[in-house]
N, C-alpha and C positions, 0 to 999 in steps of 0.2 A: 517381543520376541524374536531374537533373529531367523532371516530367512535363510539357509545355508544355501552357498552359490553349487554350479552344476559341478560337474567332475570337470578341469581344467585340460584334463587330455584322455582322449576317449579314442580307442581304435578305431580307424574307419570303416563303419557300418557296412554290410553285405547289403542290407537294404534300405535307402534313405530315409529319416524318421520323418513324421507328421507333425509340421509349425504350426499347434491346432491353440494356435495364440493371437489375438486377435492387434497386440499391440508389441511393438521392438524398445527397447532402450534409445533415447536418441544420440544424437554423435554431432559432432562440428561436418559432419559429410554430410548428414541428413537435411540438422541445420540448414548448409546451404544450396542440399536439394531441393528440397522444399520452394524456398526463397527467391531460386534463379532457373529452376525447370519442371515446376511442377510437381515436385515430389515422388515422379514416377520409376527415378534411377535406384533410389539405396531402397531398403528394407526398413517402416518405419510402423507403417498400417497396414493391412492384409486385405482393407480396397485395395489399395495402390501397390501393394508388391506382396510376395509372399514365397519363401524358397522352396517349398514343396509344389506350390504353382507354378512358378520359377520353370522348377527340375523339368514337370513333364510337357511345360514348353516348349524347352529347348528340345526335349526329345522329338518331339512334333516338327518342330522345326529340322529336324537334322535327315528325320523322314521323306519330308515336302522336299529339300534341297533350299529353302532358302532360310536368308539371314536373321533374321528373330522371331517370335508368335509369340499372341498372345491368348489364354484362355480365356474362354467365357460359362458364361453358366448353364447354356445349352447350343447344338447347334444354330437354331433360329437369332439368339441375341450375335452370333455369329456373324450371320449375315447382315443381320441390323448394324451391329456397330460395322461392319466394315464398307455398308451403302453411307452407311450416313458419316464416315472418314472421307468417303471418296465425292461425295457429292451432296447438294443443298441447293436452296431455293431458289428457283431460274434455271438447273441444270436437265439435262435428257437422262433415259436410262436407256439402251438399247435392250431388250432383253429374249432370251429363248421365250417361246410360248410354252416348251415343254418341258417346265417350272414344278418343284415340288408346291402342293396345294398352298401351303399357308406362306411360300414366299407370295406366291402369285396374289393373294391376299393383302402384302405388302408393300408390292407392286402399284396394285389395284384398286386400293384404298385405304392404307396409309401414308404410302409417301407422298400422293399429289395431296394431302394436308398440308406439306410441310414443303408444296412449290414446288416437287419433283414429277415428273410428266413419267413416263415408262410408252414404248413405241416397239415393234417387233418386226426383225425381217417379215419379209414375204413369205419367203421359203428357206430352206435351211442349210443350205448348201452353201458354200465359202465366198459366193460369188453374191447371194444375195446377202450374206452381212456386210462385206464388203459397199454393194450397192448402199445399204441400209446408212449405216457407217459415213461415208463421203456425202450424202444425202443430210442425213441430221446430226449431223457432229454434236455427238454423246460425251457428258463426260464420263458415263462410266455404258461398258461391255460388261454383262452379266446372263451366264450361262453355268451350263452342269456338266461337267466332263463328259457321264453318260446319264441321260433320259431318265426319271423315275415314271411311271412303269416302262416305257416304250423303251428301253435301253440302245437309244438312240446316243450314238459318240460327236463329239464337238472336235471339229477341226482347229486345235487353239494352236499350230502354229500359223495355218492363212490368217484366221482370223485376229493372230495376236499382231500378226505385221499388215494388218489393216485397222487398226484399233492406234497405232503408234504413229501411223503416217498421221494423221488429226488430232493427236494427242489426249487419244480418250482412254482412265485407266480398266485392263482386263479382269473383273471378278470371275473365279473359276470356283463352283462348288466343289469341291474331288470326294463327296461321300461315298455317293456310289461305286469310283472305283478305288481310290482310297490309294495314300503312293504306292502301295503293293505293285499298282495295274500303269496307273501314269504319276506324272509329277508335272505339273500346268508349269511351274515356271522356270524348269527348264525348258521348253517347248515356245516360253515368249510369254505367260503370263505375270500380271505383276502381284495380283493377291491374290490368297489361296482359301477357300474360307471348307471347314469340315463338320460335319457331325461327332462329334468325339465319342459320343456313343453309340455310334454305329462300328466300324470296323477297328480303328483303332484304340478305345479301349475291348469291345469284342465280348464281354461277359453278362452284358443283358443288367447290369445294376451302379450304372453313373449316367450319368444326363451332363452331357458337355457338349461346348464348343473349341474352335480355334481359329483364329483368324494369324497367315503364315504369309510375310512380307521384306524387303528390304526395312531396314531400322530404322530411319524416317518415316516408313509410314507407320510401322508398330508403333513408334513413340507415340505420332496423332493419335493411334487407335485407341494404347492403354487411356494419355486424360482423358478421351472420350466413356472410354467403359467405367471411369476414375467413376465423372460426372454420371453416369445413364445406371451406377451401380447393377452391371450386369458380370461383376467377378465369382471366381467358380472357390468354393468352397476348399479350401487346403485336403482334408478326407477324402471329397474327392478327385483330385487332382492326383493323390499318391493310389489309388484303384486303378487312375486310368494311367500311373506308372506302371504298375504293376502289370495291367493288360500289353501293354506295350511291346511284356519280355516278352509274350511268344507270339510276339505279328507276322512275323515271317513263319511258320509252323501252321500258323491258323491260316491266313492265306492259301498255302500251299495247298493243302486238304481241302479244305474250301472248294474254291478256283476249278481241281481235278473231283471235286464227287460234282460239280453244277455240269463239268464240261460232259461228262458221261450221260447223268440221267439229262441233261436238254437230247443228247442223243437217242436215247430209248423211248422217253416222253413222245419223241416226234415221230415213234410208227407207233404209238399206242392211239386201237381205236377210240373218238370218241372226240379227243383230240383236233380243232381244227389251228392250232398255230404252235409251233413252242419259237420264242423273240431269243436269243445267245448270239452276243457278239462270235462266241465261236465255229459258230454252223455256218453253212457255206450260201443259205438264202437270208442269210440276216443281210440286209441292205449300205451296213457299214464292214464290212468284215476287210477290208486291203486299204483302210482307212485307222483301225483296228491293227492292222501290221504295224503301221505307221506310227502311232501314235502309242500305244500301250507296250512295256516292258516284257522279253521275255513270249514264252507262247501262252499266257494265261490271258483269257478272256473274262471272265470276271466268277464272282457267285452268286448272281441273281439272275433266277430262270423265270420268265413273264411266259408263261401257260395259257392259254385261249381252249376255251371248251365250250358245247350250248351254243346257243342263241342269246341268251341273256342272264341281267344279270343274279336272279333268280336260281338259277341248275349251279350258280357257284358258290350261293351260301349254302344248296345243299351238301356239295360235295363238300366243302371244308368242315360241315359241321359232323361228317365221318369219317377224317383225319382222326388218328389214333398217335398216332407215332409226331409226327411231325402239328404242331402246335399253330393256332387261329389267332394271333395276334401281331399288333404294329407291330415298327422297328426294323432294324435287318441287322447282320453281321457280327450277331451271335454265336456261340458253339451251338443252339440248340436251333433250328431250324424253326421258320416261322412264317406263318403263308400269309395274306388278305389279300383282298380286292377292292381298288383304288377307290369304287364305286361310294364305299363306307369307310374309307377308313384314310388315304393317304390324299386324298384329293375330293373329299364329302361336300368341301364347302363351292364347289363348283357346279353349276348348272351341267346337263346332259347336252347342252349346245356345245358348252366351256370343255369339257370334256373330250367332246366327237374331234371339236378341233384343235386337240392337241394329241388325239391319235388313240386316243384310250375308249375302246371298245366295250360292248356289253363282252359279259363272259370271258373279264378277262381275270387274271391269280397273278400276283407277285410273290415270288418264292423263295428267300432269303436262306441258301444251302447252308448248314449248320453240321458239325461232327461226326454227325450220324453215318453208318455207313450205306452204300450207294443203293443195294439192294434192300436193306428199307428204306429208305424213304420211295425206292420206284415202287415197292408192292404196298405202302399204304395210299397210295397216288392211285396205280392204278384201281384196286380197290374200291374207293370212294366213287373214282369217276366212272369207273364199271358197275357202280350198284345205283348209278344216277343217269349218264347218260346211255340211249341201249344199247349205242354201236360201239360202244368200250368193251374192252377185255386184255385181259394179262396176257403180255406178251413180251421173246425174249428179247 
């Protein structure tokens, strides 16, 4: 029985199709690519390239202002891919202490087994970074645009200049800020990684990552991703591309809501402190004005209440609008405590050195009304912390 050919002429679809195919017809071009360039320049097998995945990658590269991008199966796989592409046995990574818990595990537990050591600057200011770069001569400098959950900012231009003076590659995790707020490549970074799971997809229904850089770096990363098998499924890439269509409008509303909520929570009894880059008491408020685009300052708010983490658990258990869940960047508001979610693998001393104090909650602001979110938090805090009470 003959198999009918697909339509030879189809009008351009408004929504790009899902190429849910593992393999494609081999052509003279793909044969030349396979034998000459490792097979990553043409579409012939979806572990190497896939049109739907490439579409999502191109959209993210455009948002970040990069030359090219490779999609991965998660944000952590993007971090692993970027680091292993940039360094190897005998190399040194200079990293911020304030990094995602699983990133910290990678740097302290896994990379040493591959012969890669990690050192940390003595302080977080640009001068301490420059001194450490000159002393250690690292192959890679690694940090996050906005740390999790402390919401401290990275002086990307200054650190990028120091890294370039000594031939180091600056890799920046831009997940918390997203390209809506900061474009690290335009500020001097060499490579950007993102957990696409978060703001870029924005709907809490895809786990994905991306590495963005210039074409030569991405070619090397793509070859390594083929070996590691850390590629993204076409259907997941399709959902990412769908989420990216509302990226700007989602982030505009979420940033505005977070700013208002941060101000209102700071005046609520029982709240010890509110950490938000848009507040005048934030230590990096001047840096935020220099590196962030426009007036937006993020959709993450960190709240410190009570004196211990047990109080935080009681508060979160009383929330009815805000969901108690890990992750961030979705259309729904999510809250979590670092001690038992993002940084559960760190000891109490390690959390303290990273600036994670007892009583800390991390709030990802979604698309709900601000009054609804504030009322939910004020009611829960007021029920647990005696000094709390709903204030206008």
